[in-house]
N, CA, C, O and the ligand as a Tripos MOL2 file, in Angstrom:
@<TRIPOS>MOLECULE
protein
  241   239    61     0     0
PROTEIN
NO_CHARGES

@<TRIPOS>ATOM
      1 N          31.0570  116.0180  -62.3200 N.3       1 MET1
      2 CA         32.3540  116.6110  -62.7060 C.3       1 MET1
      3 C          32.1810  118.1120  -62.8970 C.2       1 MET1
      4 O          31.1480  118.5660  -63.3880 O.2       1 MET1
      5 N          33.1610  118.8540  -62.5220 N.am      2 ALA2
      6 CA         33.0970  120.3130  -62.6690 C.3       2 ALA2
      7 C          33.3010  120.7190  -64.1200 C.2       2 ALA2
      8 O          33.7600  119.9410  -64.9560 O.2       2 ALA2
      9 N          32.9440  121.9560  -64.3790 N.am      3 ILE3
     10 CA         33.0830  122.4550  -65.7480 C.3       3 ILE3
     11 C          34.5600  122.6490  -66.0860 C.2       3 ILE3
     12 O          35.3440  123.1530  -65.2810 O.2       3 ILE3
     13 N          34.9060  122.2410  -67.2780 N.am      4 ASN4
     14 CA         36.2610  122.4180  -67.7870 C.3       4 ASN4
     15 C          36.2870  123.7250  -68.5740 C.2       4 ASN4
     16 O          36.1740  123.7340  -69.8000 O.2       4 ASN4
     17 N          36.4390  124.8290  -67.8390 N.am      5 SER5
     18 CA         36.3060  126.1480  -68.4790 C.3       5 SER5
     19 C          37.4120  126.4020  -69.4960 C.2       5 SER5
     20 O          37.2150  127.1320  -70.4680 O.2       5 SER5
     21 N          38.5570  125.8080  -69.2720 N.am      6 GLU6
     22 CA         39.6560  125.9760  -70.2280 C.3       6 GLU6
     23 C          39.2850  125.3620  -71.5830 C.2       6 GLU6
     24 O          39.5470  125.9310  -72.6430 O.2       6 GLU6
     25 N          38.6660  124.1810  -71.5060 N.am      7 TRP7
     26 CA         38.2420  123.5090  -72.7400 C.3       7 TRP7
     27 C          37.1530  124.3260  -73.4310 C.2       7 TRP7
     28 O          37.1800  124.5120  -74.6480 O.2       7 TRP7
     29 N          36.1990  124.8100  -72.6460 N.am      8 HIS8
     30 CA         35.0990  125.5780  -73.2280 C.3       8 HIS8
     31 C          35.5950  126.8460  -73.9030 C.2       8 HIS8
     32 O          35.0550  127.2570  -74.9300 O.2       8 HIS8
     33 N          36.6160  127.4660  -73.3350 N.am      9 ALA9
     34 CA         37.1470  128.7010  -73.9020 C.3       9 ALA9
     35 C          37.7310  128.4770  -75.2900 C.2       9 ALA9
     36 O          37.7620  129.3900  -76.1150 O.2       9 ALA9
     37 N          38.1890  127.2680  -75.5390 N.am     10 THR10
     38 CA         38.8170  126.9760  -76.8290 C.3      10 THR10
     39 C          37.9100  126.1610  -77.7460 C.2      10 THR10
     40 O          38.2720  125.8960  -78.8930 O.2      10 THR10
     41 N          36.7390  125.7610  -77.2590 N.am     11 HIS11
     42 CA         35.8080  124.9880  -78.0800 C.3      11 HIS11
     43 C          34.4200  125.6040  -78.0140 C.2      11 HIS11
     44 O          33.5440  125.1320  -77.2900 O.2      11 HIS11
     45 N          34.2440  126.6550  -78.7750 N.am     12 LYS12
     46 CA         32.9370  127.3120  -78.8030 C.3      12 LYS12
     47 C          32.0730  126.6850  -79.8860 C.2      12 LYS12
     48 O          32.5090  126.4620  -81.0150 O.2      12 LYS12
     49 N          30.8180  126.4060  -79.4970 N.am     13 LEU13
     50 CA         29.8680  125.8820  -80.4730 C.3      13 LEU13
     51 C          29.0680  127.0520  -81.0330 C.2      13 LEU13
     52 O          28.3710  127.7400  -80.2880 O.2      13 LEU13
     53 N          29.1650  127.2820  -82.3430 N.am     14 PRO14
     54 CA         28.4350  128.4100  -82.9320 C.3      14 PRO14
     55 C          26.9370  128.2610  -82.7220 C.2      14 PRO14
     56 O          26.4070  127.1500  -82.7040 O.2      14 PRO14
     57 N          26.2630  129.3910  -82.5650 N.am     15 ARG15
     58 CA         24.8220  129.3870  -82.3560 C.3      15 ARG15
     59 C          24.0850  128.7210  -83.5230 C.2      15 ARG15
     60 O          23.0700  128.0520  -83.3260 O.2      15 ARG15
     61 N          24.6050  128.9130  -84.7300 N.am     16 ASN16
     62 CA         23.9380  128.3690  -85.9170 C.3      16 ASN16
     63 C          24.6290  127.0940  -86.4090 C.2      16 ASN16
     64 O          24.6040  126.7750  -87.5980 O.2      16 ASN16
     65 N          25.2540  126.3650  -85.4540 N.am     17 ALA17
     66 CA         25.9890  125.1620  -85.8370 C.3      17 ALA17
     67 C          25.0840  124.1340  -86.5120 C.2      17 ALA17
     68 O          23.9270  123.9540  -86.1320 O.2      17 ALA17
     69 N          25.6290  123.4790  -87.5010 N.am     18 LYS18
     70 CA         24.8960  122.4030  -88.1670 C.3      18 LYS18
     71 C          24.8860  121.1760  -87.2610 C.2      18 LYS18
     72 O          25.6690  121.0790  -86.3160 O.2      18 LYS18
     73 N          23.9820  120.2390  -87.5650 N.am     19 LEU19
     74 CA         23.8910  119.0140  -86.7670 C.3      19 LEU19
     75 C          25.2410  118.3160  -86.6900 C.2      19 LEU19
     76 O          25.6490  117.8230  -85.6390 O.2      19 LEU19
     77 N          25.9220  118.2880  -87.8330 N.am     20 GLU20
     78 CA         27.2370  117.6490  -87.9050 C.3      20 GLU20
     79 C          28.2090  118.2760  -86.9040 C.2      20 GLU20
     80 O          28.9340  117.5730  -86.2000 O.2      20 GLU20
     81 N          28.2110  119.6030  -86.8530 N.am     21 GLU21
     82 CA         29.1090  120.3190  -85.9300 C.3      21 GLU21
     83 C          28.7200  120.0650  -84.4790 C.2      21 GLU21
     84 O          29.5760  119.9000  -83.6110 O.2      21 GLU21
     85 N          27.4010  120.0390  -84.2320 N.am     22 ARG22
     86 CA         26.9280  119.7960  -82.8700 C.3      22 ARG22
     87 C          27.2980  118.3910  -82.4220 C.2      22 ARG22
     88 O          27.7040  118.1900  -81.2780 O.2      22 ARG22
     89 N          27.1600  117.4200  -83.3140 N.am     23 LEU23
     90 CA         27.5240  116.0450  -82.9820 C.3      23 LEU23
     91 C          28.9860  115.9650  -82.5720 C.2      23 LEU23
     92 O          29.3300  115.4130  -81.5270 O.2      23 LEU23
     93 N          29.8360  116.5300  -83.4210 N.am     24 ASN24
     94 CA         31.2770  116.4950  -83.1440 C.3      24 ASN24
     95 C          31.5960  117.2050  -81.8320 C.2      24 ASN24
     96 O          32.3970  116.7300  -81.0260 O.2      24 ASN24
     97 N          30.9490  118.3550  -81.6380 N.am     25 TRP25
     98 CA         31.2020  119.1370  -80.4190 C.3      25 TRP25
     99 C          30.8260  118.3190  -79.1940 C.2      25 TRP25
    100 O          31.5860  118.2650  -78.2280 O.2      25 TRP25
    101 N          29.6610  117.6830  -79.2260 N.am     26 HIS26
    102 CA         29.1940  116.9420  -78.0590 C.3      26 HIS26
    103 C          30.0420  115.7080  -77.8000 C.2      26 HIS26
    104 O          30.2430  115.3350  -76.6440 O.2      26 HIS26
    105 N          30.5400  115.0690  -78.8410 N.am     27 ILE27
    106 CA         31.4260  113.9190  -78.6600 C.3      27 ILE27
    107 C          32.6840  114.3540  -77.9210 C.2      27 ILE27
    108 O          33.0850  113.7290  -76.9390 O.2      27 ILE27
    109 N          33.3010  115.4230  -78.3970 N.am     28 VAL28
    110 CA         34.5310  115.9090  -77.7640 C.3      28 VAL28
    111 C          34.2240  116.4630  -76.3790 C.2      28 VAL28
    112 O          35.0020  116.2890  -75.4410 O.2      28 VAL28
    113 N          33.0930  117.1250  -76.2640 N.am     29 HIS29
    114 CA         32.7180  117.6900  -74.9690 C.3      29 HIS29
    115 C          32.5490  116.6070  -73.9090 C.2      29 HIS29
    116 O          33.0410  116.7360  -72.7880 O.2      29 HIS29
    117 N          31.8410  115.5320  -74.2830 N.am     30 ALA30
    118 CA         31.5930  114.4580  -73.3190 C.3      30 ALA30
    119 C          32.8990  113.8590  -72.8110 C.2      30 ALA30
    120 O          32.9770  113.3810  -71.6800 O.2      30 ALA30
    121 N          33.9240  113.8900  -73.6640 N.am     31 ALA31
    122 CA         35.2080  113.2900  -73.2890 C.3      31 ALA31
    123 C          36.0620  114.2370  -72.4550 C.2      31 ALA31
    124 O          36.9910  113.8080  -71.7720 O.2      31 ALA31
    125 N          35.7420  115.5260  -72.5140 N.am     32 ASN32
    126 CA         36.6030  116.5150  -71.8530 C.3      32 ASN32
    127 C          35.9600  117.2730  -70.7120 C.2      32 ASN32
    128 O          36.6520  117.9030  -69.9120 O.2      32 ASN32
    129 N          34.6460  117.2160  -70.6310 N.am     33 CYS33
    130 CA         33.9580  118.0400  -69.6460 C.3      33 CYS33
    131 C          32.6440  117.3960  -69.2670 C.2      33 CYS33
    132 O          32.0040  116.7550  -70.1000 O.2      33 CYS33
    133 N          32.2330  117.5580  -68.0210 N.am     34 GLY34
    134 CA         30.9870  116.9610  -67.5750 C.3      34 GLY34
    135 C          30.0050  117.9770  -67.0500 C.2      34 GLY34
    136 O          29.2220  117.6740  -66.1490 O.2      34 GLY34
    137 N          30.0300  119.1930  -67.6020 N.am     35 CYS35
    138 CA         29.1810  120.2540  -67.0610 C.3      35 CYS35
    139 C          27.7200  120.0400  -67.4020 C.2      35 CYS35
    140 O          26.8440  120.5390  -66.6950 O.2      35 CYS35
    141 N          27.4410  119.3180  -68.4540 N.am     36 ARG36
    142 CA         26.0330  119.0460  -68.7720 C.3      36 ARG36
    143 C          25.8830  117.7650  -69.5710 C.2      36 ARG36
    144 O          26.8060  117.3050  -70.2440 O.2      36 ARG36
    145 N          24.6890  117.2090  -69.4700 N.am     37 GLU37
    146 CA         24.3720  115.9650  -70.1710 C.3      37 GLU37
    147 C          24.3180  116.1900  -71.6690 C.2      37 GLU37
    148 O          23.9640  117.2700  -72.1430 O.2      37 GLU37
    149 N          24.6750  115.1530  -72.3970 N.am     38 MET38
    150 CA         24.4920  115.1920  -73.8360 C.3      38 MET38
    151 C          22.9830  115.1460  -74.1260 C.2      38 MET38
    152 O          22.2870  114.2830  -73.5920 O.2      38 MET38
    153 N          22.4680  116.0560  -74.9570 N.am     39 PRO39
    154 CA         21.0330  116.0580  -75.2280 C.3      39 PRO39
    155 C          20.5740  114.7460  -75.8510 C.2      39 PRO39
    156 O          21.3270  114.0930  -76.5720 O.2      39 PRO39
    157 N          19.3330  114.3700  -75.5660 N.am     40 ALA40
    158 CA         18.7890  113.1040  -76.0730 C.3      40 ALA40
    159 C          18.8320  113.0560  -77.5940 C.2      40 ALA40
    160 O          19.0640  111.9980  -78.1780 O.2      40 ALA40
    161 N          18.6110  114.1880  -78.2310 N.am     41 THR41
    162 CA         18.6090  114.1920  -79.7040 C.3      41 THR41
    163 C          19.9890  113.8570  -80.2410 C.2      41 THR41
    164 O          20.1160  113.1940  -81.2710 O.2      41 THR41
    165 N          21.0240  114.3130  -79.5450 N.am     42 ILE42
    166 CA         22.3990  114.0260  -79.9720 C.3      42 ILE42
    167 C          22.7110  112.5550  -79.7410 C.2      42 ILE42
    168 O          23.2910  111.8930  -80.6010 O.2      42 ILE42
    169 N          22.3190  112.0440  -78.5650 N.am     43 LYS43
    170 CA         22.5540  110.6270  -78.2580 C.3      43 LYS43
    171 C          21.8940  109.7290  -79.3010 C.2      43 LYS43
    172 O          22.4800  108.7510  -79.7640 O.2      43 LYS43
    173 N          20.6610  110.0850  -79.6570 N.am     44 ARG44
    174 CA         19.9310  109.2680  -80.6180 C.3      44 ARG44
    175 C          20.6130  109.2940  -81.9800 C.2      44 ARG44
    176 O          20.7110  108.2720  -82.6590 O.2      44 ARG44
    177 N          21.0790  110.4690  -82.3660 N.am     45 GLU45
    178 CA         21.7460  110.5970  -83.6650 C.3      45 GLU45
    179 C          23.0370  109.7690  -83.6890 C.2      45 GLU45
    180 O          23.3760  109.1720  -84.7110 O.2      45 GLU45
    181 N          23.7440  109.7350  -82.5760 N.am     46 LEU46
    182 CA         24.9690  108.9250  -82.5040 C.3      46 LEU46
    183 C          24.6290  107.4420  -82.6340 C.2      46 LEU46
    184 O          25.3280  106.6880  -83.3110 O.2      46 LEU46
    185 N          23.5430  107.0380  -81.9740 N.am     47 GLU47
    186 CA         23.1220  105.6350  -82.0560 C.3      47 GLU47
    187 C          22.7640  105.2560  -83.4810 C.2      47 GLU47
    188 O          23.1320  104.1840  -83.9610 O.2      47 GLU47
    189 N          22.0390  106.1470  -84.1580 N.am     48 VAL48
    190 CA         21.6430  105.9190  -85.5450 C.3      48 VAL48
    191 C          22.8820  105.6920  -86.4040 C.2      48 VAL48
    192 O          22.8790  104.8650  -87.3170 O.2      48 VAL48
    193 N          23.9300  106.4310  -86.1010 N.am     49 ARG49
    194 CA         25.1670  106.3270  -86.8800 C.3      49 ARG49
    195 C          26.1000  105.2300  -86.3810 C.2      49 ARG49
    196 O          27.1740  105.0150  -86.9430 O.2      49 ARG49
    197 N          25.6850  104.5390  -85.3240 N.am     50 GLY50
    198 CA         26.5040  103.4550  -84.8100 C.3      50 GLY50
    199 C          27.7460  103.9330  -84.0770 C.2      50 GLY50
    200 O          28.7410  103.2130  -83.9850 O.2      50 GLY50
    201 N          27.6800  105.1660  -83.5500 N.am     51 LEU51
    202 CA         28.8210  105.7070  -82.8120 C.3      51 LEU51
    203 C          28.5780  105.5280  -81.3210 C.2      51 LEU51
    204 O          27.4320  105.5660  -80.8710 O.2      51 LEU51
    205 N          29.6300  105.3370  -80.5610 N.am     52 THR52
    206 CA         29.4910  105.2110  -79.1220 C.3      52 THR52
    207 C          29.8050  106.5460  -78.4710 C.2      52 THR52
    208 O          30.6200  107.3280  -78.9610 O.2      52 THR52
    209 N          29.1480  106.7780  -77.3760 N.am     53 VAL53
    210 CA         29.3640  108.0270  -76.6400 C.3      53 VAL53
    211 C          30.5660  107.8420  -75.7200 C.2      53 VAL53
    212 O          30.5350  106.9830  -74.8390 O.2      53 VAL53
    213 N          31.6130  108.6220  -75.9040 N.am     54 PRO54
    214 CA         32.7840  108.4720  -75.0470 C.3      54 PRO54
    215 C          32.5370  109.0600  -73.6690 C.2      54 PRO54
    216 O          31.7570  109.9990  -73.5130 O.2      54 PRO54
    217 N          33.1970  108.5070  -72.6840 N.am     55 SER55
    218 CA         33.1350  109.0820  -71.3480 C.3      55 SER55
    219 C          34.5670  109.4020  -70.9520 C.2      55 SER55
    220 O          35.5050  108.7930  -71.4650 O.2      55 SER55
    221 N          34.7410  110.3600  -70.0380 N.am     56 PRO56
    222 CA         36.1120  110.7280  -69.6370 C.3      56 PRO56
    223 C          36.9000  109.5240  -69.1610 C.2      56 PRO56
    224 O          38.1050  109.4340  -69.3930 O.2      56 PRO56
    225 N          36.2160  108.5870  -68.4880 N.am     57 ARG57
    226 CA         36.9100  107.4230  -67.9640 C.3      57 ARG57
    227 C          37.4450  106.5150  -69.0740 C.2      57 ARG57
    228 O          38.5140  105.9180  -68.9490 O.2      57 ARG57
    229 N          36.6730  106.4270  -70.1650 N.am     58 SER58
    230 CA         37.0750  105.5090  -71.2320 C.3      58 SER58
    231 C          38.3500  105.9700  -71.9350 C.2      58 SER58
    232 O          38.9980  105.1850  -72.6270 O.2      58 SER58
    233 N          38.7070  107.2280  -71.7610 N.am     59 LEU59
    234 CA         39.8990  107.7510  -72.4460 C.3      59 LEU59
    235 C          41.1650  107.6100  -71.6200 C.2      59 LEU59
    236 O          42.2690  107.8230  -72.1220 O.2      59 LEU59
    237 N          41.0010  107.2440  -70.3280 N.am     60 LYS60
    238 CA         42.1790  107.1600  -69.4890 C.3      60 LYS60
    239 C          42.7150  105.7510  -69.3660 C.2      60 LYS60
    240 O          43.7140  105.5270  -68.6830 O.2      60 LYS60
    241 ZN         31.1590  121.5300  -70.5310 Zn       61 ZN61
@<TRIPOS>BOND
     1     1     2 1
     2     2     3 1
     3     3     4 2
     4     3     5 am
     5     5     6 1
     6     6     7 1
     7     7     8 2
     8     7     9 am
     9     9    10 1
    10    10    11 1
    11    11    12 2
    12    11    13 am
    13    13    14 1
    14    14    15 1
    15    15    16 2
    16    15    17 am
    17    17    18 1
    18    18    19 1
    19    19    20 2
    20    19    21 am
    21    21    22 1
    22    22    23 1
    23    23    24 2
    24    23    25 am
    25    25    26 1
    26    26    27 1
    27    27    28 2
    28    27    29 am
    29    29    30 1
    30    30    31 1
    31    31    32 2
    32    31    33 am
    33    33    34 1
    34    34    35 1
    35    35    36 2
    36    35    37 am
    37    37    38 1
    38    38    39 1
    39    39    40 2
    40    39    41 am
    41    41    42 1
    42    42    43 1
    43    43    44 2
    44    43    45 am
    45    45    46 1
    46    46    47 1
    47    47    48 2
    48    47    49 am
    49    49    50 1
    50    50    51 1
    51    51    52 2
    52    51    53 am
    53    53    54 1
    54    54    55 1
    55    55    56 2
    56    55    57 am
    57    57    58 1
    58    58    59 1
    59    59    60 2
    60    59    61 am
    61    61    62 1
    62    62    63 1
    63    63    64 2
    64    63    65 am
    65    65    66 1
    66    66    67 1
    67    67    68 2
    68    67    69 am
    69    69    70 1
    70    70    71 1
    71    71    72 2
    72    71    73 am
    73    73    74 1
    74    74    75 1
    75    75    76 2
    76    75    77 am
    77    77    78 1
    78    78    79 1
    79    79    80 2
    80    79    81 am
    81    81    82 1
    82    82    83 1
    83    83    84 2
    84    83    85 am
    85    85    86 1
    86    86    87 1
    87    87    88 2
    88    87    89 am
    89    89    90 1
    90    90    91 1
    91    91    92 2
    92    91    93 am
    93    93    94 1
    94    94    95 1
    95    95    96 2
    96    95    97 am
    97    97    98 1
    98    98    99 1
    99    99   100 2
   100    99   101 am
   101   101   102 1
   102   102   103 1
   103   103   104 2
   104   103   105 am
   105   105   106 1
   106   106   107 1
   107   107   108 2
   108   107   109 am
   109   109   110 1
   110   110   111 1
   111   111   112 2
   112   111   113 am
   113   113   114 1
   114   114   115 1
   115   115   116 2
   116   115   117 am
   117   117   118 1
   118   118   119 1
   119   119   120 2
   120   119   121 am
   121   121   122 1
   122   122   123 1
   123   123   124 2
   124   123   125 am
   125   125   126 1
   126   126   127 1
   127   127   128 2
   128   127   129 am
   129   129   130 1
   130   130   131 1
   131   131   132 2
   132   131   133 am
   133   133   134 1
   134   134   135 1
   135   135   136 2
   136   135   137 am
   137   137   138 1
   138   138   139 1
   139   139   140 2
   140   139   141 am
   141   141   142 1
   142   142   143 1
   143   143   144 2
   144   143   145 am
   145   145   146 1
   146   146   147 1
   147   147   148 2
   148   147   149 am
   149   149   150 1
   150   150   151 1
   151   151   152 2
   152   151   153 am
   153   153   154 1
   154   154   155 1
   155   155   156 2
   156   155   157 am
   157   157   158 1
   158   158   159 1
   159   159   160 2
   160   159   161 am
   161   161   162 1
   162   162   163 1
   163   163   164 2
   164   163   165 am
   165   165   166 1
   166   166   167 1
   167   167   168 2
   168   167   169 am
   169   169   170 1
   170   170   171 1
   171   171   172 2
   172   171   173 am
   173   173   174 1
   174   174   175 1
   175   175   176 2
   176   175   177 am
   177   177   178 1
   178   178   179 1
   179   179   180 2
   180   179   181 am
   181   181   182 1
   182   182   183 1
   183   183   184 2
   184   183   185 am
   185   185   186 1
   186   186   187 1
   187   187   188 2
   188   187   189 am
   189   189   190 1
   190   190   191 1
   191   191   192 2
   192   191   193 am
   193   193   194 1
   194   194   195 1
   195   195   196 2
   196   195   197 am
   197   197   198 1
   198   198   199 1
   199   199   200 2
   200   199   201 am
   201   201   202 1
   202   202   203 1
   203   203   204 2
   204   203   205 am
   205   205   206 1
   206   206   207 1
   207   207   208 2
   208   207   209 am
   209   209   210 1
   210   210   211 1
   211   211   212 2
   212   211   213 am
   213   213   214 1
   214   214   215 1
   215   215   216 2
   216   215   217 am
   217   217   218 1
   218   218   219 1
   219   219   220 2
   220   219   221 am
   221   221   222 1
   222   222   223 1
   223   223   224 2
   224   223   225 am
   225   225   226 1
   226   226   227 1
   227   227   228 2
   228   227   229 am
   229   229   230 1
   230   230   231 1
   231   231   232 2
   232   231   233 am
   233   233   234 1
   234   234   235 1
   235   235   236 2
   236   235   237 am
   237   237   238 1
   238   238   239 1
   239   239   240 2
@<TRIPOS>SUBSTRUCTURE
     1 MET1         2 RESIDUE 1 A MET
     2 ALA2         6 RESIDUE 1 A ALA
     3 ILE3        10 RESIDUE 1 A ILE
     4 ASN4        14 RESIDUE 1 A ASN
     5 SER5        18 RESIDUE 1 A SER
     6 GLU6        22 RESIDUE 1 A GLU
     7 TRP7        26 RESIDUE 1 A TRP
     8 HIS8        30 RESIDUE 1 A HIS
     9 ALA9        34 RESIDUE 1 A ALA
    10 THR10       38 RESIDUE 1 A THR
    11 HIS11       42 RESIDUE 1 A HIS
    12 LYS12       46 RESIDUE 1 A LYS
    13 LEU13       50 RESIDUE 1 A LEU
    14 PRO14       54 RESIDUE 1 A PRO
    15 ARG15       58 RESIDUE 1 A ARG
    16 ASN16       62 RESIDUE 1 A ASN
    17 ALA17       66 RESIDUE 1 A ALA
    18 LYS18       70 RESIDUE 1 A LYS
    19 LEU19       74 RESIDUE 1 A LEU
    20 GLU20       78 RESIDUE 1 A GLU
    21 GLU21       82 RESIDUE 1 A GLU
    22 ARG22       86 RESIDUE 1 A ARG
    23 LEU23       90 RESIDUE 1 A LEU
    24 ASN24       94 RESIDUE 1 A ASN
    25 TRP25       98 RESIDUE 1 A TRP
    26 HIS26      102 RESIDUE 1 A HIS
    27 ILE27      106 RESIDUE 1 A ILE
    28 VAL28      110 RESIDUE 1 A VAL
    29 HIS29      114 RESIDUE 1 A HIS
    30 ALA30      118 RESIDUE 1 A ALA
    31 ALA31      122 RESIDUE 1 A ALA
    32 ASN32      126 RESIDUE 1 A ASN
    33 CYS33      130 RESIDUE 1 A CYS
    34 GLY34      134 RESIDUE 1 A GLY
    35 CYS35      138 RESIDUE 1 A CYS
    36 ARG36      142 RESIDUE 1 A ARG
    37 GLU37      146 RESIDUE 1 A GLU
    38 MET38      150 RESIDUE 1 A MET
    39 PRO39      154 RESIDUE 1 A PRO
    40 ALA40      158 RESIDUE 1 A ALA
    41 THR41      162 RESIDUE 1 A THR
    42 ILE42      166 RESIDUE 1 A ILE
    43 LYS43      170 RESIDUE 1 A LYS
    44 ARG44      174 RESIDUE 1 A ARG
    45 GLU45      178 RESIDUE 1 A GLU
    46 LEU46      182 RESIDUE 1 A LEU
    47 GLU47      186 RESIDUE 1 A GLU
    48 VAL48      190 RESIDUE 1 A VAL
    49 ARG49      194 RESIDUE 1 A ARG
    50 GLY50      198 RESIDUE 1 A GLY
    51 LEU51      202 RESIDUE 1 A LEU
    52 THR52      206 RESIDUE 1 A THR
    53 VAL53      210 RESIDUE 1 A VAL
    54 PRO54      214 RESIDUE 1 A PRO
    55 SER55      218 RESIDUE 1 A SER
    56 PRO56      222 RESIDUE 1 A PRO
    57 ARG57      226 RESIDUE 1 A ARG
    58 SER58      230 RESIDUE 1 A SER
    59 LEU59      234 RESIDUE 1 A LEU
    60 LYS60      238 RESIDUE 1 A LYS
    61 ZN61       241 GROUP 0 **** ****
């Protein structure tokens, strides 16, 4: 999937973002844009919390 530059322009992840912010960002990012894979550390943290990783298809 191509980069959703419009989404990125309105959803900036701060350089010093906390884990919590990064988790939320990656969840929303995965649902809105496919420019890059969710990092393994984020995926693992979601699993630990019992959260599922959304995909663009699952939202339609
Ligand atoms: Zn992206």
